[in-house]
N, C-alpha and C positions, 0 to 999 in steps of 0.2 A: 202351126204355131208350135214351139220347143216347147213339151209337155215336161222334160227331165234335162234341164240343161246342167250342166258342170257346175258344181258350186264356183270355180272359179270364173264362167261367165257372167254368173249371178252376182257375184263380187266386183266383176269388172265394169259393169253396168252402171252398181250403185256409185262406184267413186269416180266413175264418169261426172255423174251428176255432182257428184261432192267436189270435183275438178271444176266443173261450173260456176256454183256456187260460192266458193274460195276465189274463183278469178275475180268473181264480181264484187267481192265484201272487200278485198286487201286493193284491189287495181285504183278502186274508187278513189281511194287517199292518195295515190299517183298522177290520178289523171285531173284533182282539182284543179291545179296550178292552169292547163289549157281551159276546163271550165270555166275557171274565173275570168280568164282574157275573151274567150268568147261572147260570154253573156254580161262581163264589167260591172264584174259584184266583186267587194272586197273578200278576203280570207275567213273573217268568222262568219259573215253570211252564206259562203260556199261551204262552212262545214255543218250546216243545216242538212243538205243532203246524204253525206255518213250518215248522221242523227236520224233523220227519216226512215233511212234503211233499216236501223238497229229496231226503231221502234217499231215498225212492221215486222221485224222478227218476234219481237215480245209479247206483242197483239195476236199476230197467226199462229203462233204455235199451239197457246190453249183454245182456243176459239175453235179453229181447224179438227182439233183433235178433238175436239164437244162433238160438233154437229156431223163429223163424218165417221161416230164412233162404230156405225153398221155398215160401213163399206169396204170389200174386198181390197187389201191393202195393195194387191199389186195394180187394181185400178186407182185408186186415189193417189198413188208414186206415180201415175202416167199423168194424173189432173195435177197434180203438184206443179209438174217440172214443164209441163205444156204453161202454166198461168206464168210461171218464171221467165218463160223464155220469152210471153207476150210482154210481161212487165219487162223487161230488157229490149226487146225493141224499140218499147216505148220508148224508153228511157232514150233509146239513138237517134229517136224521130223528135223528141220535147222541142217546142218552139221556142221556150221560154224560162226561166227557171223555176218559177210554180209550177209549173207542168212536169219541170223534172223531179222537183221534191218529193210529187202527189206519183210520180211513177215509181220515183228509188223505194218509196213506200210500199207501194204496189207489190216492188219488187222481193220484198224481205218478208211478207210474208207467209210464203210455199217454205221459206228457209228452216225454221226447226220442226216443220211436221217434219218434213221428207226426210232430214235428220234422221229424226225420231225412227220414223218408219223402216229408214233402211237402214239402220241398225237390230231391230228388231227379225227383219228380213235374211241378215243377212247371220246373223244367229241362229236361225230357224234351219240354215241349208246345212251346215256343218253339224258336227259332234258336238257335246256340251263343255268338252275339256278344252274347246277351241275356240266359245264365242267370244272372249275378248282378243282374240286376234283377227276373227272374222270383223268383227267391228272395229278395228286397228287397220282394215286393210281399207273398211270404206273412208276413212276418215283421213287414209292416204290422201284420196285424193284429194281434201283439202289442202294438205301440205306440202303436196306436189305442187298445187295449186302457187303458193308463192315465188316457188323457186323457176319455175316453165311459164304457169298464166301468166302470172302478174306481170313479168318482165318483158312478155308478149304485147298484153295489151298496153302497155305505158310505152310499147316502140311502137306501136299503130297510132298511141295516142300522138306521140310527138313527131310522127311521119305524116300522115294524112289525116288526125282531127281525134280529137275526144271520143266522138259517137262512133267508132269505129272501135273500139274498145270493148261498148254494148253490142254491138252484131257480132264480134267476137265469141262473148259470152253468149250469144242467142244460139248462135250457131252449135256451140257443146250443149248447150239444154236442149236443142233438138235432134242432137247423136244420142243425147241419153235417152229421150223419150223413145228412138227406134231401139235400141237395147235395151231399155226394161221390156219393150213390147215382146221383143225375142227369147229373150233368157230370162225373165222372173218368172216364178211360180206363183199359179194363181193357190191365194190361200182361205181362201173361203171369209164367210163369216163366222166367230166364235159364237153359239148360242146366249152365251153370259156376259158379250162385249154390248156395252150400253153408254149414251150418254153419262148417267149417273153414274154407273160403274166409274168413269175416267174420273169424273170430279173428285170421287172418294179420294185420290189422290194427293188431293190439296188439302186432306184431312190428317194423312198420315206423316206422325212425326217423324219416319227414317228416312220418308223419301225427301221432306224437306233441310234435315240436316245434311244428306246429299248434296243437295242444290248449293246449300249456305257454302258446303265445301267449299265446289267450283267457284260460286257469286264472290267469294273471297279469296281464296287460296289461288286462282287464276286471275286474280286484278292485279298480280304483283307482276307477272310474266308482262301485261300490256303497260303497265306503269313505264317501262322500261322501252318496250317497245315501241311506243307510242311518239317519244321524244330520242330514238335511238338516232337518227338522222340529223338532229341538233346538236348530239351529243358528239355522232364521231366527226362534225363539223367544228363546235368550238373548242372541244375538250381534247378529245382526240388528236386534232388538225388532223385530219386525211383528206386526201384530194377530194373531188366529185367524181372521179371515174372511179374511185377506191371502194366508196360508201355502198353501190348497190353492191357488191361482192359481197360484205358485210353480212349487211340483210339475205344474201342469198342463201349465208353460212347459218342463220337464225332458220331458215326456212327448210337448210339440211336436217338441223338438230332436232328440228318438229317432226321431218321426216322418218329419220332412225329412229329417234323415239317412240314412234308408233307401231314400227314393226319388231322391236327389240322387249319394248317393255311389257305386251302384252301376252308376250311368256312365261312372262313371271308372275304376272297377275292373273293368270287361268288357274294358278297354282295355292297363290296365295294373295287373294282378292284386295282385301284391306289392308293389309301390311305394305304391299306394291304402292297405295296409295299414300299411306304417312312416306313411305320412302322417297317417294316424287315430292309432295311438299318437305323433307327434308333439304332433298337435293336444289330445289330449286329456292329453299331459303340462305342456304349458301352461295348458289350462285348468283343470285340476288345481291348478296352481302357482300360477294367479290366485287362487284360493279364498280364500285366509286374507287377502288382503291387500284384497280387496272385501266378505269377510263382511259388513263393518258399516256398507255402503250399501247400501238397497232395491233402487233402478235398476240398481246395476252387480254384482249379486249375480244378482240373473235374466237379466241377458244372459249370465253366466257359465254360470248352471245349465244355461240354452238352450244354449250350448257346447259344456257335459261331456255332453248328452243326444245333440247330433249326434255325438259320439264310440260312444255306441250300436250305430252299423251295421258295427263291426268283426266281430260275428259274423256278418252277413251275407258278410260278405268272406270270411272265414275257412272259412264252410260250401261257397265255391265251388273254394278253395284247397284242401279236404280232397278233395273232388269229384276233381280233379285228380292226388292223388297217393295215393291210395286202393289205384289198381289193383281188382282184383273185391271189394273190401271195402269196396265205396261203401254198403251198409245202416249197417254197422257206421260206419263213419267220420263219417259223415252223426249220427248218433244220439250218438256219443261230443262231439258238438259241444257240444252241450246238457246233459252231462256238467261238459264244464269250463265254461261258462257258468254253474252253481251250483255247480260248486268256487270261481269267483270270486265267486261270490254269497256264501260264508263265509271266504275268503280275506281279502276287503277288510274287513267289516266287522270281525273280528277281530284285525285289526294295528289299525285305527283305535281299535276299543275298546283295546287295549294302551295306544294312546298317552295315549287319556283317562284310564286306572287311572292311569299317570305322571303326569296332572297338566298336559299342553299343552295343555287346553283344546278345545273343537270346533274350530278354526280348524284344527288341527291333522292333522283327518283330509282335509283339503287335501293338506298335505304328504306324507301315506301314501299318497292316491291317486296324487301327479306320481312316487313313486318307482317304485309299481307298474306303472304306464304305462309308464316309463324300463326295468324290468323286463320285461317285453314287449319291448320294442325290443330289449332285448340279446340275446333266444332269437330273435328277427326274425332278428339279422344269425346267428347260428347257423344258422338255416333257410336261409339264401340261400346258406352257404356249403358246405353239405353237398349242398345242390343242386347246388351247382357242381361238387363233388366225383365225385358219380355220375352227371351229365349226360355222356352217349355224346359220344367226339368227333366 
């Protein structure tokens, strides 16, 4: 076993896991039509497959973190990714709709805990002034998945059946297990780490406010992304062949955001978070104005994608304020991310139901980004009140 692997090899191993998770999370949306046809279910019923995965993330992150508080992080990462591989393999073998929903739930359980632990390990193998960049590299796996992994899984689903999309993710998860076993360092178990200590994150005001920034501020991005295909079809009137290119542009924006933005965050963490929320509010607010122009909407979607770097910035913020509850706070960041994934589409869906049209998703997104900014102000005030004189 390699005892002192180069940090880049450690980050590559962790990012590969992020690539696998990002592929299964986003590709399921594009595989739904194939699953609907194969299992003869309607679209609203099929959507529960996505909800089951998100529910697994929300439940799994805190529960696994508490139960595994005193397990070495390397071995816990190996266990989580093995369970993730098993969940996706079972999804590929699911004989009916009910079992598929169950297996998607099981696949989601390791998601939040994996990303939280991977972020902590990434930060531990680099200098303190490069923590956010290291976390950004782990998250890069998820964003690159939207450019490469999702189209690949979708192509497989169309060419040879939706089950092969999940077999692809299973293979990526197994590759991650091998790479973590080879390159990730043993961290040991800190004597002060305990389930009780991890639960203290739920009483930490700074942690809760940071999570609220993500749950609300991130919702704006999802309010537009969820209905982006429909907007490009009905409002922009793009061809079906062009729409995937715009979706890839969104992924490209997320990827560049996670490469560039952490460099600023390592110098000024909270100001960078505020800057991203303002950036997102402007980009989302512009969406209704440019939705009718193919070139302008592509540029705007790219800018909206850059705002996705907020998750990386908030992950570092949680490490700073969590105290001894590092594992729990890091895992809860991805619970907040999935809450945003539920909140944004739900509010945008209400606007559509009221007859405001697909352009209104940008207005909803802008308001959510501004809501995140308001919570950011509260977090800064709380920080000033509690800071030692």
